[in-house]
N, C-alpha and C positions, 0 to 999 in steps of 0.2 A: 131543812137545816135553815134556820134564820140567824142572822148576825147582829149583834149589838155593840157598838163601838163607844166605849166610854172614855171621856177625857180626849185628849189630843195626840197621845203618843201611840198611833197605830196607823196603819194603811188603809183608809177608807176604799181604795180602789179594789184591794185584795179581798177585804171582808165583804163588800157589796158583790164582787164577782163569785165568792163561795156561797152567798145567800141566793144569787140568781140560779147558779148551777144546782143547788140544793131545793130549788123550788120554793123557797121561803121569802122572808122580808128582811130589809136592812134598816136599821134605825141608828141615828147618831145621837147620843146621849151626852150631853155636856155636864149635868149635874146628878149625882148619885140618886136624888130624890126622885127622878123620873124613872128610875129603874122598876119599882113597883108597878107603875100605870103600864110600861112596855110589857112586862111580863104577864101580867094580867090580860092584856089584849092578846097576846100571842097564845095563852092558855084558852082563851074564849075562842079564838079562831080554830084552834086544834079541835074543840068540841063541835064545831059547826062546819066541818070539812064536807063539801059536795062534789069535788073533783080533784083527782090527784093527776100530777104530771101532764097538765094541759098544755097543749101545743097547737099552734096555728100554722098552716102551711099555705103560703101564698104562690099560686101557680099562674102567672100571666100568660097571655097569648103572645106570639112573636112581636105584634106591633106595640106591646106595652113593656116598658123598661122599668123596673123598680130601682130607683137611684139610691135610696136610704131608707131604713126604718128607724124613727127617732126613739132613743132611749132604751132600746134592747140590744142585745148580742144576738146576731143572726147567723144562721148557718145556710150556706148556699147549697143548693142541690141542682140536679141536671135540669130541673124544670122550674125552680123559683127559690124562695127562701123559707125556711123554718124558724119560727120565733117561739122560744120556749117560755111559757107563762108560770109554770110551777103549780102549786096548790091554789084552788079556788074555793072561798068560803061562802056561806049564806049571806045574802045581801051584799056581796062584793061585786064590783064592776071592774072591768079591765078594758083599756082602749089600745089599739095598735094603730099608729099614723105612719103611713109611708108616702114618700114622695115619689111620684111616677112620671114618666115621659111617655106620651101616646102619639104614635105616628098615625095620621089619618089624612086621607086625601079629601074627604068631604064631610059635610056636617051631618051627623047622623048618631044613632045610638051605637056605642061600641062596647065590647067586653074588656074590662080592666083586668080582672084576675077571678079565679076561683080561690075561695077561701076554704080551707078543710079544717075543722076544729077536731082534734083529737084529745081523748081524755080517759081516764079510769074512774070508775066510781070506787068509793072507800069500801073496803072489805069489812062485813060485820061478822059477828059470832055465827050466824046462820047462813050468809051468803058470803061467796067469794067475789073479788073485784071483777067488775065487767068493763070491757073497753067499747067506746062509742066513737063515732065519727059524724059530724054534721057537716054537711056541704052547702056552701052558699056562692052563687054567682054575683060578682060586683060589675055593674055597668054604669056607664056615664053618657050624658048626651052632650055632644060637642056643638057649639054654636058660637057665631061671632056677634050675635045679637046682645047688646049689654043689658037690655031690658029682660031678656030670657033668662040670662045668667043671674041677675040680681033677683028676680022673682023666684028662682028654683033654689035659692041659697037656704040650706039648713043651718039655721043660727047655732045650735046645740053642737053639730059636726065642725061647724066652722071655728068655734071656740075651742074645741078640743085640738083641732089641727093647728091653730095659732099658739096654743099652749105648748104643744108638743115641739114645734119648730123653735119657740122662744127659749125651750129647755135647752136646746143644743147650744145657743148662743151663751147661756148662763153657765153651762158646764165648760164650754171652751174658754169663757172669760176666767173662770176660777183656775183652770189649768194654765192658761197663760200666765196669771199672777203667780202661780206655783213655781213656774220656770224662771221667775223674775222678769217678765215682760209685761211691764205696767202700761205701755202704750196699746199692746194687742188687748189686754184686759179691758181698757177703756173702750176701745172699739167694738169688742164683742158684747159688752153690757150695754152700750149705746144703741147698737143694732137690734138687740133683743127688746130693749125698752121701745124703740121705735115701731118694731112689728106689733107688739101688744097695744101700744097707744094708738096707731092707726086703725087696727081692727076694732078697737073700742070705740073709736069716733065713728067710724063707717057702720057699725052694728049698734050703736048706742048700748053697749055692754058694759055694765058696771063692774062685773067680775074682771074682765080683761083690764079695765081701767085701774082697778085696785092692784092687780099684779104688775102693771107697768110702774106704779109708785113703789111697789115692793122691790122690783128689780133695780130702780133707781136708788133705793136705799141700800141695797147690797154694793152698787157702784161706789156710792160715797163711803162706805165702810171699807172698802178695798182701798180707796184713795187715802183714807186716813190712816191705814195700817202700815206698819213696817215689815219688811221681808223677814221671815223666820221668827217673827215675834208670836206670842200666844194668840194675840188678837188676830192676826194674820192667818194662822193654821185653823183657828175656829172659823173664820170667814170662808175658807177654801172648803171645809167640811160641810158647813151650813149650806153654801151655795150649790154644792154637789147634790146634797140631799133635797133641797128644794127643786133642783132640775129634774130629779128622777120622779118627785111627786108630780110635777108639770107633764112629763112625758108618760107616765102610767095612768 
């Protein structure tokens, strides 16, 4: 089940929740002319389905605490967190970014979590659907040596982590404006922009620099909009949609 919100008179939170629970995608469409492109994209995805009802289970050891998972609704279990990804299509990538707290007494390699990916293959006329589980172990090296940390940085993973973290600030900023709290909106948007800009400068990352400018554009648009105006409603929906894109 995928959801398409047309115009401004609907609840994006309800529609995106339905889409997440249904394993599909959510799109905000402000102009009717965009519908044909959206539906064509959805139909193409349906024809290229490679996995159904994909889910990741993060099961950390006692020394690791999962503080939050950005951009996804999670279900807590006795051993960790379940994150529902829904359907996955050919050529598609998904990312899951979690913030964790690791308790350790010494500098060493530590276990962060086991990641179990569960999914079903699509059923065909000749074969029934099959279930699969892929298990990965996530580890980290703890060090107080700044040079060791710098040399081990994976720039791609670092970018994804920063994007997901910034998505939280953007989403919270939109929700603050929705409540009529312009001060909190400005603070959240400013912190998100600073996070992107600092990481862009440190890693010489043009993608993050561009997204910092984009978030600043969102912030200026919120400042210029009146509460309960059509432009304000548009800005809320657009910011939430962009935040989902950053997180996923």
